[in-house]
DOPAFI-446317 format. One record per residue (C-alpha): residue number from 1; x, y, z. Coordinates in steps of 0.05 Angstrom, whole numbers. Layout:
DOPAFI-446317
+------+--------+--------+--------+
: resi :   east :  north :     up :
+------+--------+--------+--------+
:  NUM :      X :      Y :      Z :
...
+------+--------+--------+--------+
//
This chain:
DOPAFI-446317
+------+--------+--------+--------+
: resi :   east :  north :     up :
+------+--------+--------+--------+
:    1 :    748 :    -81 :   -697 :
:    2 :    677 :    -96 :   -677 :
:    3 :    627 :    -64 :   -724 :
:    4 :    567 :    -99 :   -695 :
:    5 :    509 :    -51 :   -683 :
:    6 :    477 :    -59 :   -615 :
:    7 :    403 :    -75 :   -622 :
:    8 :    356 :    -32 :   -582 :
:    9 :    317 :    -60 :   -523 :
:   10 :    258 :    -15 :   -540 :
:   11 :    239 :     10 :   -609 :
:   12 :    190 :     69 :   -612 :
:   13 :    159 :     82 :   -680 :
:   14 :    121 :    146 :   -697 :
:   15 :     90 :    170 :   -762 :
:   16 :     57 :    103 :   -781 :
:   17 :     -5 :    143 :   -797 :
:   18 :     23 :    210 :   -822 :
:   19 :    -43 :    246 :   -809 :
:   20 :    -37 :    231 :   -735 :
:   21 :     -1 :    296 :   -722 :
:   22 :     -1 :    292 :   -646 :
:   23 :     34 :    224 :   -646 :
:   24 :     85 :    251 :   -695 :
:   25 :     99 :    311 :   -650 :
:   26 :    106 :    266 :   -589 :
:   27 :    154 :    221 :   -628 :
:   28 :    196 :    281 :   -650 :
:   29 :    199 :    306 :   -578 :
:   30 :    221 :    238 :   -553 :
:   31 :    274 :    235 :   -607 :
:   32 :    300 :    303 :   -587 :
:   33 :    301 :    288 :   -512 :
:   34 :    321 :    214 :   -511 :
:   35 :    387 :    200 :   -476 :
:   36 :    375 :    126 :   -463 :
:   37 :    418 :     82 :   -509 :
:   38 :    370 :     24 :   -497 :
:   39 :    313 :     62 :   -531 :
:   40 :    313 :     76 :   -606 :
:   41 :    262 :    124 :   -635 :
:   42 :    249 :    124 :   -709 :
:   43 :    200 :    154 :   -758 :
:   44 :    162 :    102 :   -799 :
:   45 :    183 :    101 :   -871 :
:   46 :    155 :     34 :   -893 :
:   47 :     98 :     20 :   -941 :
:   48 :     25 :     36 :   -929 :
:   49 :    -15 :    -21 :   -900 :
:   50 :    -88 :    -35 :   -915 :
:   51 :   -140 :    -27 :   -860 :
:   52 :   -137 :   -101 :   -843 :
:   53 :    -62 :   -114 :   -849 :
:   54 :      1 :    -93 :   -812 :
:   55 :     48 :   -128 :   -860 :
:   56 :     92 :    -68 :   -876 :
:   57 :     93 :    -44 :   -804 :
:   58 :    116 :   -113 :   -779 :
:   59 :    168 :   -116 :   -834 :
:   60 :    194 :    -46 :   -814 :
:   61 :    196 :    -65 :   -740 :
:   62 :    233 :   -129 :   -757 :
:   63 :    290 :    -89 :   -787 :
:   64 :    309 :    -64 :   -718 :
:   65 :    301 :   -130 :   -681 :
:   66 :    286 :    -99 :   -613 :
:   67 :    305 :   -141 :   -554 :
:   68 :    245 :   -126 :   -509 :
:   69 :    188 :    -91 :   -546 :
:   70 :    167 :    -48 :   -604 :
:   71 :    120 :      9 :   -591 :
:   72 :     79 :     45 :   -644 :
:   73 :     50 :    114 :   -627 :
:   74 :    -20 :    135 :   -649 :
:   75 :    -70 :    192 :   -638 :
:   76 :   -136 :    181 :   -603 :
:   77 :   -195 :    221 :   -579 :
:   78 :   -212 :    166 :   -530 :
:   79 :   -242 :    178 :   -461 :
:   80 :   -176 :    159 :   -428 :
:   81 :   -112 :    200 :   -427 :
:   82 :    -76 :    141 :   -460 :
:   83 :    -91 :     71 :   -484 :
:   84 :    -39 :     16 :   -488 :
:   85 :    -57 :    -43 :   -532 :
:   86 :    -14 :   -105 :   -539 :
:   87 :    -18 :   -141 :   -606 :
:   88 :      7 :   -210 :   -586 :
:   89 :     30 :   -267 :   -630 :
:   90 :     10 :   -324 :   -582 :
:   91 :    -44 :   -335 :   -529 :
:   92 :      8 :   -344 :   -475 :
:   93 :     45 :   -280 :   -493 :
:   94 :    -22 :   -244 :   -496 :
:   95 :    -41 :   -265 :   -425 :
:   96 :     27 :   -251 :   -395 :
:   97 :     37 :   -185 :   -432 :
:   98 :    -33 :   -160 :   -414 :
:   99 :    -19 :   -173 :   -340 :
:  100 :     44 :   -131 :   -343 :
:  101 :     10 :    -74 :   -380 :
:  102 :    -47 :    -76 :   -329 :
:  103 :      4 :    -68 :   -273 :
:  104 :     33 :     -6 :   -307 :
:  105 :    -37 :     22 :   -318 :
:  106 :    -53 :     14 :   -244 :
:  107 :     12 :     50 :   -225 :
:  108 :     -9 :    107 :   -272 :
:  109 :    -77 :    112 :   -240 :
:  110 :    -44 :    121 :   -172 :
:  111 :     -5 :    179 :   -203 :
:  112 :    -68 :    211 :   -231 :
:  113 :    -60 :    188 :   -304 :
:  114 :   -118 :    150 :   -335 :
:  115 :    -90 :     93 :   -377 :
:  116 :   -136 :     43 :   -411 :
:  117 :   -105 :    -23 :   -433 :
:  118 :   -122 :    -82 :   -476 :
:  119 :    -93 :   -138 :   -517 :
:  120 :   -112 :   -181 :   -575 :
:  121 :    -84 :   -240 :   -613 :
:  122 :    -59 :   -232 :   -684 :
:  123 :    -46 :   -298 :   -719 :
:  124 :     20 :   -311 :   -755 :
:  125 :     57 :   -247 :   -734 :
:  126 :    114 :   -278 :   -696 :
:  127 :    136 :   -221 :   -650 :
:  128 :     81 :   -177 :   -622 :
:  129 :     82 :   -102 :   -615 :
:  130 :     49 :    -50 :   -571 :
:  131 :      5 :      8 :   -594 :
:  132 :      2 :     69 :   -550 :
:  133 :    -57 :    114 :   -565 :
:  134 :    -43 :    186 :   -543 :
:  135 :   -101 :    233 :   -527 :
:  136 :    -90 :    301 :   -558 :
:  137 :   -125 :    333 :   -498 :
:  138 :    -64 :    315 :   -455 :
:  139 :     -2 :    359 :   -463 :
:  140 :     54 :    340 :   -510 :
:  141 :    105 :    337 :   -453 :
:  142 :     61 :    293 :   -409 :
:  143 :     48 :    245 :   -467 :
:  144 :    123 :    240 :   -482 :
:  145 :    136 :    227 :   -408 :
:  146 :     86 :    170 :   -406 :
:  147 :    118 :    137 :   -467 :
:  148 :    188 :    145 :   -436 :
:  149 :    163 :    118 :   -369 :
:  150 :    130 :     59 :   -402 :
:  151 :    193 :     44 :   -441 :
:  152 :    235 :     44 :   -378 :
:  153 :    183 :      0 :   -344 :
:  154 :    188 :    -51 :   -400 :
:  155 :    264 :    -52 :   -397 :
:  156 :    262 :    -65 :   -322 :
:  157 :    211 :   -122 :   -330 :
:  158 :    259 :   -166 :   -370 :
:  159 :    199 :   -195 :   -406 :
:  160 :    204 :   -202 :   -482 :
:  161 :    139 :   -179 :   -514 :
+------+--------+--------+--------+
//
């Protein structure tokens, strides 16, 4: 009998900052509505990181070993409806990943959703991860839909972030 657990293609983490209530509510809604076996949604239960470190977050994400990307949900009161930020482990991944996120952002603009994007290099992290900043002024359902759409987009890309 094969007891091997299938690793998810996309890991979505919510609750990294427990005071970010909107991101937690979006994560819970995604968890409730998700029917895609390639996407795993989990509440963060790792240790608290300092302001300048993501050690415990990276350790938590590593437990799931996602095949394509790991996404961390956050709140924002930014000017944009959403912001997608890629935290890359290498310069090459940063450049290639940012280009793919830009393409998704442009598709969203055509649909009337304002999505800012960015990327930065984090030394010595190995696998990168993606932060999605969710504006509380946008509805819960629309925010969950964006995260689900972005996850499906990443799966279809066949690019490992």
